[in-house]
C-alpha positions in Angstrom: 5.9 -7.4 23.5 2.3 -6.9 22.2 0.4 -3.7 22.0 -2.0 -2.8 24.8 -5.5 -1.6 24.3 -4.1 1.9 24.8 -1.2 1.5 22.4 1.6 0.8 24.8 3.4 -2.5 25.3 2.0 -5.4 27.3 4.3 -7.4 29.4 2.9 -10.9 29.8 4.7 -11.3 33.1 2.7 -8.4 34.5 -0.7 -9.8 33.5 -3.2 -10.8 36.1 -3.3 -14.6 36.7 -6.8 -14.9 35.4 -5.5 -14.3 31.8 -3.4 -17.4 31.7 -6.3 -19.3 33.5 -8.8 -18.1 30.9 -6.5 -19.2 28.1 -6.2 -22.7 29.7 -10.0 -22.8 30.1 -10.4 -22.5 26.3 -7.3 -24.6 25.5 -5.3 -21.8 24.0 -1.7 -20.7 24.3 -1.0 -17.0 24.6 -1.1 -15.4 21.1 2.2 -13.9 20.0 0.3 -10.7 18.8 -3.3 -9.4 19.0 -3.8 -10.0 15.3 -6.7 -11.3 13.2 -5.3 -14.9 13.1 -5.2 -14.9 16.9 -8.7 -13.5 17.2 -10.0 -16.2 14.9 -8.4 -18.9 16.9 -9.6 -17.5 20.2 -13.2 -17.2 19.1 -13.3 -20.7 17.7 -11.7 -22.2 20.8 -14.2 -20.3 23.0 -17.2 -21.5 21.1 -15.9 -25.1 21.4 -15.2 -25.1 25.1 -17.5 -22.5 26.9 -21.2 -23.3 26.5 -24.0 -20.9 25.9 -26.3 -21.8 28.8 -29.1 -20.1 30.7 -29.0 -22.4 33.7 -28.2 -19.7 36.2 -31.6 -18.2 35.5 -33.3 -21.4 36.5 -30.9 -22.2 39.4 -31.6 -18.9 41.0 -28.1 -17.6 40.6 -27.2 -14.0 40.1 -26.0 -12.6 36.8 -23.5 -9.8 37.6 -22.3 -7.7 34.7 -18.8 -6.8 35.8 -15.4 -8.2 34.7 -14.4 -9.9 37.9 -17.6 -11.9 38.6 -17.9 -12.9 34.9 -14.4 -14.2 34.9 -15.0 -16.0 38.2 -18.0 -17.7 36.7 -16.5 -18.7 33.4 -12.9 -19.4 34.4 -13.1 -20.1 38.1 -16.4 -22.1 38.2 -15.9 -23.4 34.6 -19.4 -22.4 33.7 -21.0 -20.9 30.6 -23.6 -18.1 30.4 -25.8 -16.0 28.2 -24.6 -13.4 25.7 -23.9 -10.6 28.3 -21.7 -13.0 30.3 -19.9 -14.8 27.4 -19.1 -11.7 25.3 -18.5 -9.6 28.4 -15.9 -12.0 29.7 -14.4 -12.5 26.2 -14.1 -8.8 25.8 -12.1 -8.6 29.1 -9.8 -11.4 27.8 -9.3 -9.7 24.4 -8.5 -6.4 26.0 -6.0 -8.0 28.4 -4.3 -9.5 25.3 -4.0 -6.2 23.5 -7.0 -6.1 21.2 -9.1 -3.0 20.8 -12.7 -3.9 21.8 -16.0 -2.1 21.8 -19.3 -3.5 23.2 -22.3 -3.1 20.8 -25.9 -3.6 21.6 -28.3 -5.4 19.3 -31.9 -6.4 19.0 -32.6 -10.0 17.9 -34.9 -10.6 14.9 -37.8 -12.8 16.1 -39.5 -15.6 14.1 -42.4 -13.2 13.5 -40.1 -10.7 11.8 -40.2 -8.3 14.8 -37.2 -7.0 16.8 -36.5 -7.8 20.4 -36.0 -5.3 23.2 -33.1 -2.8 23.1 -29.9 -4.4 24.5 -31.3 -7.8 23.7 -27.9 -9.0 22.7 -24.3 -7.9 23.3 -21.7 -8.3 20.5 -18.1 -7.1 20.0 -16.3 -5.0 17.5 -12.6 -5.9 17.6 -9.6 -4.1 16.2 -6.4 -6.0 15.6 -2.8 -5.1 15.5 -2.3 -6.2 11.9 -4.8 -3.6 10.6 -7.2 -6.2 9.2 -10.9 -5.7 10.1 -12.3 -4.4 12.3 -14.1 -7.6 13.1 -17.5 -8.6 14.5 -16.7 -11.2 17.1 -19.5 -13.1 18.9 -19.2 -16.0 21.3 -22.6 -15.4 22.9 -25.3 -15.9 20.4 -25.6 -19.6 20.8 -25.3 -20.5 17.1 -23.7 -18.0 14.7 -20.5 -17.7 12.7 -17.6 -19.9 13.9 -15.1 -17.2 12.9 -15.1 -13.4 13.3 -16.8 -11.5 10.4 -15.3 -8.5 8.6 -17.2 -5.6 10.2 -17.0 -3.3 7.2 -17.7 -5.8 4.4 -21.2 -5.8 2.9 -20.9 -8.8 0.7 -21.3 -12.4 1.5 -18.8 -14.0 4.0 -18.5 -17.7 3.8 -18.1 -19.4 7.2 -18.3 -23.0 8.5 -21.6 -21.9 10.1 -23.1 -20.6 6.9 -23.1 -17.7 4.5 -23.1 -14.4 6.4 -23.6 -10.9 5.4 -23.5 -7.6 7.4 -26.1 -5.4 5.7 -27.0 -1.7 6.1 -30.2 -1.1 8.0 -32.2 1.9 9.1 -30.7 4.8 11.1 -27.1 3.6 10.5 -27.7 0.2 12.1 -26.5 -3.1 10.6 -28.3 -6.4 10.2 -26.3 -9.6 10.7 -27.7 -12.1 8.2 -27.1 -15.8 8.1 -28.1 -17.8 5.0 -30.5 -15.1 4.0 -32.2 -14.8 7.4 -31.6 -11.8 9.6 -30.2 -12.8 13.0 -29.9 -9.4 14.9 -29.8 -5.7 14.3 -26.6 -4.1 15.5 -26.2 -0.5 16.7 -22.7 0.9 16.0 -22.4 3.2 19.0 -20.0 1.7 21.6 -21.6 0.9 25.0 -20.5 -0.1 28.5 -21.2 -3.4 30.2 -23.4 -1.6 32.7 -25.7 -0.5 29.9 -26.9 -4.0 29.5 -28.1 -4.5 33.1 -31.7 -3.7 32.5 -32.0 -6.1 29.6 -30.2 -8.8 31.6 -32.7 -8.3 34.4 -35.5 -8.7 31.9 -34.2 -11.9 30.4 -33.7 -13.5 33.8 -37.1 -12.5 35.3 -39.7 -11.9 32.6 -42.0 -14.8 31.6 -42.0 -13.1 28.2 -38.3 -13.8 27.7 -37.4 -17.0 25.9 -34.7 -17.6 28.5 -37.2 -18.1 31.3 -39.3 -20.6 29.4 -36.9 -23.5 29.0 -33.4 -24.7 29.7 -30.6 -24.7 27.2 -27.0 -25.6 27.2 -25.2 -25.7 23.8 -21.7 -25.5 22.4 -19.9 -26.0 19.1 -18.5 -29.5 18.8 -15.7 -30.8 16.6 -18.1 -32.0 14.0 -21.3 -30.0 14.7 -23.3 -28.6 17.5 -24.2 -30.3 20.8 -27.2 -29.1 22.8 -28.8 -30.3 26.0 -32.4 -29.0 26.5 -34.0 -30.5 29.6 -33.4 -34.2 29.2 -33.1 -34.1 25.4 -29.5 -34.4 23.9 -29.5 -32.9 20.4 -26.6 -33.2 18.0 -26.5 -31.5 14.7 -23.9 -32.7 12.1 -23.9 -31.6 8.5 -27.4 -30.2 8.9 -28.8 -33.5 10.2 -30.4 -33.3 13.6 -30.4 -36.2 16.0 -32.3 -36.3 19.3 -31.9 -38.6 22.3 -34.0 -38.6 25.5 -31.5 -39.2 28.3 -34.3 -40.2 30.6 -32.9 -40.5 34.1 -31.5 -37.7 36.3 -28.2 -39.5 36.5 -27.9 -39.6 32.7 -28.8 -35.9 32.4 -26.1 -35.0 35.0 -23.7 -37.2 33.1 -24.6 -35.3 29.9 -23.8 -32.0 31.4 -20.5 -33.3 32.8 -19.4 -35.2 29.7 -20.5 -32.8 27.0 -20.1 -29.5 28.7 -17.8 -30.0 31.7 -20.6 -28.8 34.0 -20.8 -30.5 37.4 -24.1 -30.2 39.2 -25.4 -32.0 42.4 -29.0 -32.0 41.0 -30.6 -31.7 37.6 -31.4 -28.1 36.6 -35.2 -27.7 36.2 -37.3 -24.8 34.9 -38.3 -22.4 37.6 -41.8 -21.8 36.3 -41.7 -18.0 36.0 -45.1 -16.2 36.1 -46.3 -12.7 35.4 -47.4 -12.3 39.0 
């Protein structure tokens, strides 16, 4: 038997049915132990199968930050989501499998060098049974490391997604840096999922949020990244970006279905958020 989040044994036969369904959703078997190798495999499979997408915001769907509705959406409805949803659901899965998980809040570094709002992003600190790590796990940033990063390491960490470094920042915070460019500033104090509700509300309602300005659906592919933004299908392989305008609504719907497993009866369109 594996260790539970509280140190006791976990009996797989006593697990809720959603755990096995979640593992099937990401194409994974149940790991033999909640160790670093299992975490690495789970993160990579999650990135390849569950898209980062903001379509609920534009389809007028609620984003509810609680384990059951997040699992219903990602596992039951086979959807993706934004960081709060993806990392929130992934945290529930990891805990059910016996990993030790803390939710951490982060502020995203903008192109202008400024920082986003508090609770701009949700990331995970994960402890494993083999004593390696702890690890920074993140399946909800859209495009970051493919594998978990060693949380306490301050040197470079090579990853298929680039060269990463977790660097000390002001007030005990940490900057997650990719190829020399800061991605987000991470606070180390553990948080609860409910702490992110105000920021999630901001990102789904404010015209100042980048999530309300355009549609995005993206996932890690076998040889690169696949993104559908509006009617533009973008593939990035080996640093080379290729764009294709899918044109018709039928082709866009087929793109969502074939590349992301998302079935819609109509093409998602921007809602046109305003400040009024």
